[in-house]
C-alpha positions in Angstrom: 198.7 -165.4 5.9 195.6 -167.5 5.6 194.2 -165.4 7.8 194.7 -162.4 6.4 193.3 -163.8 2.8 190.6 -164.5 4.8 189.8 -161.0 6.5 190.2 -159.2 3.0 187.7 -161.3 1.5 185.0 -160.7 4.3 185.5 -157.4 3.8 185.4 -157.2 0.4 182.5 -159.5 0.4 180.9 -157.1 2.9 181.8 -153.9 0.9 180.3 -155.1 -2.2 176.9 -155.7 -0.1 176.7 -152.8 2.1 178.1 -150.3 -0.8 175.0 -150.2 -3.3 173.1 -149.1 0.2 174.9 -146.2 1.2 176.4 -144.9 -2.1 173.6 -143.8 -4.8 175.0 -144.1 -8.5 172.0 -141.3 -9.8 170.1 -138.8 -8.2 167.5 -136.7 -9.7 168.4 -133.0 -10.0 165.0 -132.0 -9.2 161.7 -133.1 -9.3 160.8 -131.2 -12.9 158.2 -132.2 -15.1 159.3 -134.3 -18.5 159.4 -130.9 -20.1 160.8 -127.2 -19.3 158.7 -125.0 -21.5 160.2 -121.7 -22.8 159.4 -118.9 -20.8 160.4 -116.1 -23.5 161.7 -116.1 -26.6 162.5 -113.4 -29.5 164.0 -112.7 -32.5 166.6 -109.4 -33.6 167.6 -108.6 -37.1 169.0 -105.4 -38.8 165.8 -103.8 -38.5 165.0 -104.3 -34.9 164.0 -106.6 -32.1 160.7 -108.8 -31.9 159.8 -109.5 -28.2 156.9 -111.4 -29.1 158.1 -113.3 -32.2 156.2 -112.2 -35.8 152.9 -113.3 -37.3 154.7 -114.5 -40.7 152.0 -116.1 -43.0 149.3 -116.6 -40.5 151.9 -118.3 -38.1 151.9 -116.1 -34.6 154.9 -115.9 -32.4 157.5 -116.9 -35.6 161.0 -117.0 -34.7 163.2 -116.3 -37.6 167.0 -117.3 -37.9 169.3 -117.1 -40.4 169.4 -114.6 -43.5 166.4 -112.9 -44.7 165.4 -111.3 -47.7 162.3 -110.9 -49.4 160.6 -108.5 -52.5 160.3 -105.5 -49.6 164.5 -105.8 -48.7 167.4 -107.0 -47.3 166.6 -108.0 -43.4 170.1 -109.0 -42.6 170.9 -111.6 -40.3 168.4 -113.2 -38.0 168.9 -114.6 -34.5 166.7 -115.9 -31.9 166.7 -116.4 -28.2 165.2 -118.8 -25.9 164.9 -118.2 -22.1 163.6 -121.2 -20.2 162.7 -121.0 -16.3 165.0 -123.4 -14.4 164.6 -122.1 -10.6 162.9 -125.9 -10.1 166.7 -126.9 -10.6 168.4 -127.0 -7.4 172.0 -125.6 -8.0 173.8 -128.1 -5.9 172.8 -131.1 -8.2 174.5 -131.7 -11.5 172.1 -132.0 -14.7 173.2 -135.2 -16.8 171.5 -134.5 -19.9 168.9 -132.4 -21.9 167.4 -132.3 -25.2 166.2 -129.1 -27.2 163.6 -130.2 -29.8 163.0 -127.3 -32.8 160.1 -127.7 -34.7 160.7 -125.9 -38.5 157.6 -124.7 -39.8 159.0 -123.8 -43.6 162.8 -123.4 -44.9 163.0 -120.4 -47.8 
């Protein structure tokens, strides 16, 4: 019985020492830069699509989101879309986390 317990302890100790060498807990999905930039963006409202955004009050490539109305009329719901180039991400890897930062210029 002592012999079995001794072998079990030796095996457990060896596994505890060798395991971190052979089994990696985290791997990088790809060698990517810290920031993946937007490849394309646009927004659409009831009047049409704006593939290059809109020059709104001197701010180029503005994306409008929400419900827009002004003195000229009712533009309806506006939706924006962003496309990112993920070609550098290897498909066999799992992305563990991602963050999207959106900066708001103006709220009306």
